[in-house]
N, C-alpha and C positions, 0 to 999 in steps of 0.2 A: 411512485409507489413500487415500480419494478426494482429499482436499485435498493430501496428499503427492504423489499421482500427478500432479495438475495442476501442482504446483510442479516436479516432476522433468521433466515434458514441457517446461515453460518453460525450464528450465536446458539441456535438450538442444537446444532451438531456438537458444538463445543460443550454445552451444558448437559444435554441429555445423554449423549453417547460418550462423554468424557474424551472427546476428540483431542488429540495432542496439538492440533494447529489452532491458533487463535481464531475466534469467530469472524473477525473482520477479514482475515486472509481467506478463510473458507468461503465467505460470501463473495469475495472478489473472484475466486476460482470458479464458483458456481456461475456467476455472471459471465465470466469469460467463456466457460464451456457452453453456456446457453447461446452466446453470440457465435461461437465457433461452429456449433452444430446446426445453426439455423433456426432453433426454437425461438430465438429472440432476434428481431431485426434492429439494426443500428438506428434506424429512424425513430424507433419507439423510445429510445433513451438519449438521443442526440442533444435535445434542448437542455435537459437536466445536466448531462455530462459537460456541455459547453459552459453552462452557468457555474458549475462546481469548479471547473478548470480556470475560468476567468476570475474567480474569487478565492483562489487557493491561498494567496498570501494571508487572507483573513484567518484561515484555519491554523496558521503557524503563529498567530498572535499569542495565544495562551502558553505554548511552550517557550516562546521568547521571553515572556514575563516571568515564567518559572525559572529560566536561566538567570535572569537578573536578580531574582531573590536569593539564589544560591551562589552568588559570586564569591563569597568567602570560601566555600568548599572548592570551587574551581581554582581560585588563586593559589592554593597550596599544592595543587595537583595538575598544573598546567601541562607539564611534559607528558605524563601518562595519558591524559585526555587527548592531547594533540596526536600522539602516536596511534591511539585507538581510532580517532576520527580519520586519520590518513589511511590506516590499514583497512578499515571497514569501507571507506570510499572506494578504494581500489578493488576490493572484493565485490562490492555492488556493481561497479562498472563492468568488471569481468563477467559476472553472472548475467548481467543484462545483455552484454554483447554476445555471449554464448547462446542465450535464449533467443535473441533476435536472429542469429545465424541459423539455429536449428529450426525455428519457425519458418524462415524463408525457404529452407530446403524442403520442409513438409508441404508448404503451400504451393511451391512451384511444381 
């Protein structure tokens, strides 16, 4: 319920306040801030988080099927899609590394 509550609060921020960040992302930020501030203990969400992480491949099933149904669109644009995938992967890796580096500095 705690994870669901953070998600719903994020959705409300998006809907009611016309927040520019998607509700899912806002909910994750709220959950992260609650954990970071000590308002929420890791133990209270550990079981659910472990369950979700261990079944993560299940959550990618629908997008995978969606890709298979649009293979005709992909076939004609394979080069642009490949470039986009490679560039965004490097960006995500870089931002993640930078974030981890900054958080390690803050926590130490």
